[in-house]
TORMARZA-998282 format. One record per atom (N, C-alpha, C): x, y, z. Coordinates in steps of 0.2 Angstrom, whole numbers, padded with zeros to 4 digits, always signed. Layout:
BEGIN
XYZ...
//
This chain:
BEGIN
+0004-0006+0000+0000+0000+0000+0004+0006+0000+0003+0011-0004+0007+0017-0005+0006+0022+0001+0011+0024+0004+0010+0029+0009+0007+0035+0007+0003+0038+0011+0000+0045+0009+0005+0050+0011+0007+0055+0007+0011+0060+0008+0007+0067+0009+0007+0070+0014+0003+0076+0015+0006+0082+0011+0003+0085+0007+0006+0090+0003+0007+0096+0007+0012+0100+0005+0013+0106+0008+0008+0111+0007+0006+0115+0012+0001+0120+0012+0003+0126+0007-0001+0129+0003+0001+0135-0001+0004+0140+0003+0002+0141+0009+0006+0146+0013+0013+0145+0014+0015+0138+0016+0021+0136+0017+0025+0137+0010+0022+0136+0005+0026+0137-0002+0027+0144-0003+0022+0148-0002+0023+0156-0003+0028+0158+0002+0029+0156+0008+0034+0158+0013+0041+0156+0011+0041+0150+0008+0048+0148+0006+0050+0153+0000+0045+0154-0005+0047+0158-0010+0049+0165-0008+0045+0168-0003+0046+0175-0001+0053+0175+0002+0055+0171+0006+0061+0171+0010+0067+0170+0005+0066+0165+0000+0071+0164-0005+0072+0170-0009+0067+0173-0011+0067+0179-0016+0070+0185-0012+0069+0186-0005+0072+0191-0001+0079+0190+0000+0081+0184+0002+0088+0183+0003+0092+0180-0003+0089+0179-0008+0092+0176-0014+0097+0170-0012+0094+0166-0008+0098+0160-0006+0093+0155-0003+0093+0149-0006+0089+0144-0003+0092+0141+0004+0098+0141+0004+0101+0139+0010+0099+0144+0016+0100+0150+0015+0098+0155+0020+0091+0155+0022+0087+0154+0016+0079+0154+0017+0078+0148+0022+0081+0142+0020+0080+0136+0024+0082+0137+0032+0087+0141+0033+0089+0142+0040+0084+0147+0043+0081+0152+0040+0077+0156+0043+0070+0153+0044+0068+0148+0040+0062+0145+0041+0062+0138+0045+0068+0137+0047+0070+0131+0051+0067+0124+0047+0069+0124+0041+0067+0118+0037+0074+0116+0033+0074+0111+0029+0080+0109+0025+0080+0113+0018+0086+0113+0016+0087+0116+0009+0083+0112+0004+0082+0106+0004+0078+0102+0000+0071+0104+0000+0068+0105+0006+0061+0107+0007+0060+0114+0003+0064+0118+0004+0064+0125+0001+0064+0124-0007+0069+0120-0009+0069+0119-0016+0063+0115-0019+0060+0111-0016+0054+0108-0018+0048+0113-0018+0048+0117-0013+0042+0122-0013+0043+0127-0019+0049+0129-0021+0050+0133-0027+0048+0129-0033+0050+0123-0034+0049+0119-0040+0041+0118-0041+0038+0117-0035+0031+0116-0035+0027+0122-0037+0030+0128-0035+0026+0134-0036+0028+0136-0044+0034+0135-0046+0035+0136-0053+0031+0132-0058+0030+0126-0056+0026+0121-0060+0019+0123-0060+0016+0125-0054+0009+0128-0054+0008+0134-0058+0013+0139-0058+0012+0145-0062+0014+0144-0069+0018+0139-0070+0021+0138-0077+0026+0143-0080+0029+0146-0075+0035+0151-0076+0041+0150-0072+0046+0152-0074+0052+0151-0070+0053+0158-0066+0053+0157-0059+0054+0162-0054+0061+0164-0053+0066+0160-0054+0073+0161-0053+0077+0159-0058+0082+0162-0059+0088+0160-0064+0093+0157-0060+0095+0151-0061+0100+0148-0057+0107+0149-0061+0111+0153-0057+0118+0154-0060+0123+0150-0056+0129+0151-0058+0134+0146-0055+0134+0146-0048+0135+0152-0045+0135+0152-0037+0130+0156-0034+0125+0158-0038+0119+0162-0035+0113+0161-0039+0107+0163-0036+0101+0163-0039+0099+0170-0040+0095+0172-0045+0092+0179-0045+0085+0178-0048+0081+0183-0046+0074+0183-0048+0073+0184-0055+0069+0181-0059+0067+0183-0066+0063+0189-0065+0061+0192-0071+0057+0198-0071+0050+0196-0068+0047+0190-0071+0041+0187-0068+0041+0186-0061+0047+0183-0059+0048+0181-0052+0048+0188-0047+0051+0193-0050+0052+0199-0046+0045+0202-0045+0041+0202-0050+0034+0205-0049+0030+0201-0045+0030+0194-0045+0027+0190-0041+0029+0191-0034+0036+0191-0033+0038+0192-0026+0036+0198-0022+0035+0204-0026+0032+0210-0023+0025+0209-0021+0021+0205-0025+0014+0204-0023+0014+0199-0017+0018+0194-0017+0018+0189-0011+0020+0192-0005+0025+0197-0005+0028+0200+0001+0023+0204+0004+0019+0208-0001+0014+0213+0002+0008+0209+0005+0006+0203+0002+0001+0199+0005+0003+0196+0011+0009+0193+0012+0011+0190+0018+0012+0195+0023+0014+0201+0022+0014+0207+0027+0007+0208+0029+0002+0208+0025-0005+0210+0027-0007+0204+0031-0006+0198+0030-0007+0193+0034-0004+0193+0041+0002+0195+0041+0006+0196+0048+0002+0202+0051+0001+0207+0048-0003+0213+0051-0009+0211+0054-0013+0207+0051-0020+0205+0053-0019+0201+0060-0014+0196+0059-0012+0192+0065-0010+0196+0071-0006+0201+0070-0003+0205+0075-0009+0209+0078-0014+0211+0074-0019+0215+0076-0024+0211+0081-0025+0205+0079-0029+0200+0083-0026+0199+0089-0019+0197+0089-0015+0196+0095-0015+0202+0099-0014+0208+0096-0014+0214+0100-0021+0215+0104-0026+0213+0101-0033+0214+0105-0033+0209+0111-0030+0203+0110-0030+0198+0116-0025+0200+0121-0019+0203+0119-0014+0204+0124-0014+0211+0127-0019+0215+0124-0019+0222+0127-0015+0227+0123-0012+0225+0117-0008+0229+0113-0001+0230+0114+0003+0225+0112+0010+0225+0113+0013+0229+0107+0017+0234+0108+0021+0238+0103+0028+0237+0104+0032+0234+0100+0039+0233+0100+0043+0238+0095+0047+0241+0098+0052+0246+0094+0059+0244+0095+0062+0243+0089+0069+0241+0089+0074+0246+0087+0079+0247+0090+0084+0252+0089+0091+0249+0092+0096+0253+0090+0103+0252+0092+0104+0254+0099+0109+0252+0103+0111+0254+0110+0112+0261+0110+0116+0264+0106+0118+0271+0106+0112+0276+0106+0108+0275+0101+0102+0279+0100+0097+0278+0105+0096+0272+0108+0092+0270+0113+0094+0274+0120+0100+0273+0121+0102+0276+0128+0103+0284+0128+0104+0287+0122+0106+0294+0122+0100+0298+0119+0095+0295+0116+0090+0299+0113+0083+0296+0114+0082+0290+0111+0075+0287+0111+0073+0285+0118+0077+0282+0122+0075+0280+0129+0073+0285+0133+0076+0291+0134+0074+0296+0138+0068+0300+0136+0065+0298+0130+0059+0301+0128+0053+0296+0128+0055+0290+0129+0050+0285+0128+0044+0286+0133+0045+0289+0139+0039+0290+0143+0034+0294+0140+0035+0298+0136+0030+0302+0133+0025+0298+0128+0028+0293+0125+0025+0288+0121+0020+0284+0125+0023+0282+0131+0019+0278+0135+0013+0282+0138+0014+0288+0140+0009+0292+0142+0003+0294+0137+0006+0294+0131+0001+0296+0125-0003+0290+0123+0000+0284+0124-0004+0277+0122-0004+0273+0128-0008+0274+0133-0008+0269+0139-0011+0263+0138-0014+0262+0132-0017+0256+0130-0012+0251+0127-0006+0253+0126-0001+0249+0123+0004+0247+0128+0007+0241+0127+0012+0238+0131+0018+0239+0127+0022+0245+0129+0028+0247+0125+0034+0243+0127+0037+0240+0122+0044+0236+0123+0049+0239+0118+0055+0241+0121+0060+0244+0118+0065+0238+0117+0067+0236+0111+0071+0230+0109+0078+0233+0107+0083+0232+0111+0089+0234+0109+0093+0229+0104+0094+0231+0098+0097+0226+0093+0102+0229+0089+0108+0226+0090+0114+0227+0086+0117+0220+0084+0117+0218+0078+0115+0222+0072+0108+0222+0071+0105+0225+0066+0098+0227+0065+0094+0220+0065+0088+0221+0068+0084+0215+0068+0080+0214+0061+0077+0208+0060+0073+0207+0054+0066+0209+0056+0063+0214+0052+0057+0216+0053+0051+0212+0050+0053+0207+0046+0048+0203+0042+0046+0197+0046+0048+0196+0052+0046+0190+0056+0040+0191+0060+0038+0197+0060+0032+0199+0064+0033+0200+0071+0039+0200+0074+0040+0201+0081+0041+0209+0083+0043+0213+0078+0045+0220+0079+0040+0224+0075+0037+0229+0078+0032+0233+0074+0036+0239+0070+0041+0242+0073+0044+0247+0070+0051+0248+0072+0056+0250+0069+0063+0251+0071+0066+0258+0069+0070+0260+0072+0074+0266+0071+0081+0264+0069+0083+0265+0063+0090+0262+0061+0094+0268+0059+0101+0267+0060+0106+0272+0058+0109+0270+0052+0108+0273+0046+0111+0271+0040+0110+0276+0034+0110+0273+0028+0110+0277+0022+0102+0278+0019+0098+0275+0023+0091+0276+0021+0088+0270+0016+0093+0266+0014+0091+0260+0010+0092+0254+0013+0086+0250+0014+0086+0244+0017+0081+0239+0013+0084+0233+0012+0080+0229+0008+0073+0226+0011+0068+0226+0007+0062+0223+0008+0058+0226+0014+0059+0232+0016+0056+0236+0021+0055+0243+0018+0051+0247+0022+0050+0254+0020+0053+0258+0025+0057+0264+0023+0061+0268+0027+0059+0275+0026+0058+0279+0032+0057+0286+0032+0062+0290+0036+0066+0294+0033+0071+0298+0036+0068+0303+0041+0070+0302+0048+0067+0306+0053+0073+0311+0056+0079+0310+0055+0084+0314+0058+0091+0314+0054+0093+0320+0053+0100+0320+0050+0105+0321+0055+0112+0321+0054+0116+0321+0059+0123+0325+0057+0126+0328+0061+0132+0331+0060+0137+0329+0066+0144+0330+0064+0149+0328+0069+0153+0334+0071+0155+0335+0077+0160+0340+0079+0163+0337+0086+0170+0339+0087+0173+0337+0093+0169+0339+0099+0169+0335+0104+0167+0336+0111+0171+0333+0116+0171+0337+0122+0175+0334+0128+0172+0337+0134+0174+0335+0140+0172+0338+0146+0175+0345+0147+0171+0349+0151+0174+0355+0153+0181+0355+0156+0182+0350+0160+0188+0349+0164+0194+0347+0159+0192+0343+0154+0198+0341+0149+0200+0347+0145+0195+0351+0143+0196+0357+0139+0201+0362+0143+0199+0363+0149+0204+0367+0153+0211+0364+0154+0211+0358+0155+0217+0354+0156+0222+0355+0150+0219+0355+0144+0222+0355+0138+0223+0363+0135+0222+0367+0140+0224+0374+0138+0218+0378+0135+0212+0375+0135+0206+0379+0132+0204+0377+0125+0209+0373+0122+0208+0371+0115+0205+0377+0111+0209+0382+0110+0207+0388+0107+0208+0387+0099+0213+0383+0097+0213+0382+0089+0212+0375+0088+0211+0373+0082+0210+0366+0079+0216+0363+0080+0222+0366+0079+0229+0363+0079+0230+0360+0086+0227+0363+0091+0228+0361+0098+0226+0354+0099+0221+0352+0095+0219+0345+0096+0224+0340+0095+0230+0342+0092+0236+0337+0091+0239+0335+0097+0238+0338+0103+0240+0336+0109+0235+0332+0113+0229+0331+0110+0224+0328+0114+0224+0321+0113+0221+0317+0117+0219+0310+0116+0212+0310+0112+0213+0307+0106+0206+0307+0102+0203+0300+0103+0197+0301+0104+0192+0295+0105+0189+0293+0099+0189+0286+0097+0187+0284+0090+0181+0279+0091+0176+0280+0086+0171+0275+0086+0173+0270+0080+0172+0264+0082+0174+0258+0078+0171+0258+0071+0164+0260+0071+0160+0260+0065+0163+0265+0060+0165+0271+0063+0167+0276+0059+0174+0275+0056+0178+0271+0060+0185+0269+0057+0185+0264+0052+0180+0259+0052+0181+0254+0048+0176+0254+0042+0172+0260+0041+0167+0260+0036+0171+0261+0029+0169+0256+0025+0172+0256+0018+0172+0263+0014+0166+0267+0016+0165+0273+0012+0169+0279+0015+0172+0277+0021+0176+0283+0024+0171+0288+0026+0166+0286+0029+0161+0291+0032+0164+0295+0037+0160+0300+0040+0162+0304+0045+0167+0301+0050+0173+0303+0050+0178+0301+0055+0183+0307+0056+0188+0306+0060+0192+0312+0062+0196+0314+0056+0198+0310+0052+0202+0312+0046+0198+0317+0042+0191+0315+0040+0187+0320+0036+0185+0326+0040+0184+0326+0047+0183+0332+0051+0189+0337+0050+0195+0334+0051+0201+0339+0050+0201+0342+0043+0199+0338+0038+0199+0341+0032+0194+0346+0031+0188+0345+0034+0183+0350+0034+0185+0357+0038+0189+0356+0043+0192+0361+0047+0198+0365+0043+0200+0362+0038+0205+0365+0034+0212+0363+0036+0213+0358+0040+0219+0355+0042+0222+0350+0037+0227+0350+0034+0230+0345+0030+0233+0340+0034+0230+0334+0034+0232+0328+0037+0230+0328+0044+0226+0323+0046+0224+0323+0053+0230+0321+0058+0230+0324+0064+0235+0323+0069+0236+0315+0070+0242+0313+0070+0243+0306+0071+0243+0304+0078+0237+0305+0082+0237+0304+0089+0232+0298+0090+0235+0293+0093+0232+0286+0094+0227+0287+0100+0222+0284+0100+0217+0284+0106+0213+0278+0106+0209+0277+0111+0205+0271+0112+0200+0271+0107+0198+0265+0105+0192+0264+0100+0186+0260+0103+0180+0263+0102+0174+0260+0105+0170+0258+0100+0166+0252+0102+0162+0249+0097+0155+0253+0096+0153+0258+0100+0147+0261+0100+0149+0269+0101+0145+0273+0097+0146+0280+0098+0145+0283+0105+0140+0279+0109+0138+0281+0116+0144+0280+0120+0148+0275+0119+0153+0273+0123+0159+0278+0123+0160+0281+0117+0165+0286+0116+0163+0292+0119+0156+0294+0119+0153+0300+0122+0154+0299+0129+0153+0293+0132+0154+0293+0140+0161+0293+0142+0166+0291+0138+0173+0292+0139+0175+0299+0139+0172+0303+0134+0173+0310+0134+0170+0314+0140+0164+0312+0142+0161+0315+0148+0166+0313+0155+0169+0308+0155+0173+0306+0160+0180+0310+0160+0181+0313+0155+0187+0317+0154+0193+0313+0151+0192+0308+0147+0197+0304+0145+0200+0306+0138+0197+0311+0135+0199+0313+0128+0194+0317+0125+0195+0318+0118+0190+0322+0114+0187+0317+0109+0180+0316+0109+0177+0312+0105+0174+0316+0099+0173+0313+0093+0170+0316+0087+0162+0315+0089+0159+0320+0092+0152+0319+0094+0147+0319+0089+0143+0314+0089+0137+0314+0084+0131+0318+0087+0129+0323+0083+0125+0328+0086+0119+0326+0089+0116+0320+0087+0110+0317+0090+0111+0314+0097+0117+0311+0097+0119+0308+0103+0122+0312+0109+0124+0318+0107+0128+0322+0112+0124+0328+0114+0118+0329+0111+0114+0335+0112+0112+0337+0119+0110+0331+0123+0108+0332+0130+0113+0333+0134+0119+0330+0133+0125+0331+0137+0128+0338+0136+0128+0341+0130+0130+0348+0129+0125+0353+0133+0119+0351+0132+0114+0356+0136+0115+0356+0143+0117+0350+0146+0117+0349+0153+0124+0351+0155+0129+0353+0151+0135+0355+0153+0140+0349+0154+0138+0343+0153+0143+0338+0154+0148+0337+0149+0146+0340+0143+0151+0341+0137+0151+0348+0135+0157+0350+0131+0157+0356+0128+0160+0354+0121+0158+0359+0116+0160+0358+0109+0165+0364+0108+0172+0363+0108+0177+0368+0107+0176+0372+0100+0173+0368+0095+0173+0371+0088+0166+0370+0085+0161+0373+0088+0154+0371+0086+0153+0374+0079+0156+0378+0077+0155+0381+0070+0158+0376+0064+0162+0371+0066+0165+0367+0062+0161+0360+0062+0157+0359+0058+0153+0353+0058+0153+0349+0052+0154+0342+0053+0155+0338+0047+0148+0334+0046+0145+0335+0040+0138+0332+0039+0139+0325+0038+0136+0321+0042+0136+0313+0041+0132+0311+0035+0135+0306+0031+0131+0303+0026+0125+0299+0028+0126+0297+0035+0121+0292+0038+0116+0297+0042+0110+0294+0043+0105+0297+0047+0101+0292+0050+0095+0294+0054+0091+0290+0057+0084+0289+0053+0082+0283+0052+0077+0281+0048+0072+0277+0052+0065+0279+0052+0060+0275+0054+0059+0269+0049+0059+0263+0051+0059+0257+0047+0053+0253+0049+0049+0250+0044+0043+0246+0046+0042+0241+0040+0038+0236+0041+0037+0231+0036+0032+0234+0030+0034+0232+0024+0029+0234+0018+0022+0232+0020+0018+0237+0018+0011+0236+0019+0008+0238+0026+0012+0240+0031+0010+0242+0037+0010+0250+0039+0010+0253+0033+0011+0261+0034+0005+0264+0038-0001+0261+0037-0007+0264+0041-0009+0259+0047-0004+0255+0049-0006+0251+0055-0006+0255+0061-0011+0255+0065-0011+0259+0071-0005+0260+0075-0001+0254+0076+0005+0254+0080+0011+0258+0076+0011+0257+0070+0016+0261+0066+0014+0268+0066+0008+0270+0065+0006+0277+0065+0007+0280+0072+0006+0276+0077+0008+0279+0084+0015+0281+0085+0019+0277+0082+0026+0278+0083+0028+0284+0078+0026+0284+0072+0028+0289+0068+0025+0296+0070+0019+0297+0073+0017+0303+0075+0021+0305+0081+0022+0301+0086+0026+0302+0092+0033+0305+0090+0036+0301+0086+0043+0303+0083+0043+0310+0080+0038+0311+0076+0038+0318+0073+0037+0323+0078+0034+0322+0083+0033+0327+0088+0040+0328+0092+0043+0322+0093+0049+0323+0097+0055+0326+0093+0055+0324+0087+0060+0327+0082+0059+0335+0082+0053+0337+0081+0051+0344+0080+0053+0348+0086+0052+0345+0092+0054+0348+0098+0062+0348+0099+0065+0343+0097+0072+0342+0097+0076+0347+0093+0073+0348+0087+0076+0353+0082+0075+0360+0085+0069+0361+0088+0067+0368+0090+0072+0370+0096+0074+0365+0100+0079+0366+0105+0086+0367+0103+0087+0367+0096+0094+0367+0094+0098+0361+0093+0094+0355+0093+0097+0349+0092+0100+0347+0085
//
């Protein structure tokens, strides 16, 4: 007697296609979906057979979507996002409304976290969760409603809205500035300990770092002063507050410390515009979701107030 094999559900097949098209890798799709590579491959072949078109072109070491596959992938992604949205809405009704916001540790500790109480007060019906994620979390698994990311504004398979731009200028503690003779000229920084952020040092595009700031200030060649390197901008800022040197302060992260007098900016007129900025990011198809709208409106008010105060 022939064993009966239960066919895969259409939803499983579409999820396998969506993940493969987004990641352009059956292996990575299988890892994400916690199934075998063979299972993903069978789903794709089944779908292509049912539609009568090739969805992927198999190259030597990679796969790419065909024109038909790319169009179909956009539709499938949108519909799966809608299903996730409806599931989250129903689950939110049962749980009292959980809202999860993802961001990095520096932005959370220096900007978002201190303002979160106003979102909580504005939406007491929501259970607010701040999810600190470095590197960036996947917004397509339904666990995160919205994120604030620091980048160039281009993120695959999600929607991004720029909320804040950023500039950089040297900052240090008032005590350190006095210790170093007042830091009257840019050249006086050559005698200082410079604090570095690892992300700025290793970025392939040579974004805002000390070398570029000195060039903006009209100094040929950055001083060859070695100093400690920190993995996050907030850590370099905290070291500057402790009087351990001069950090290249990111305007969004140092604004409150400058206002409180914990930091000073010796050369506030010399600012290097960062190519990166802060973006509100959310899943495709959730632009009008009540939770995303709540975060967007709150952030708009916070940014407006921040800029009005000179941030």
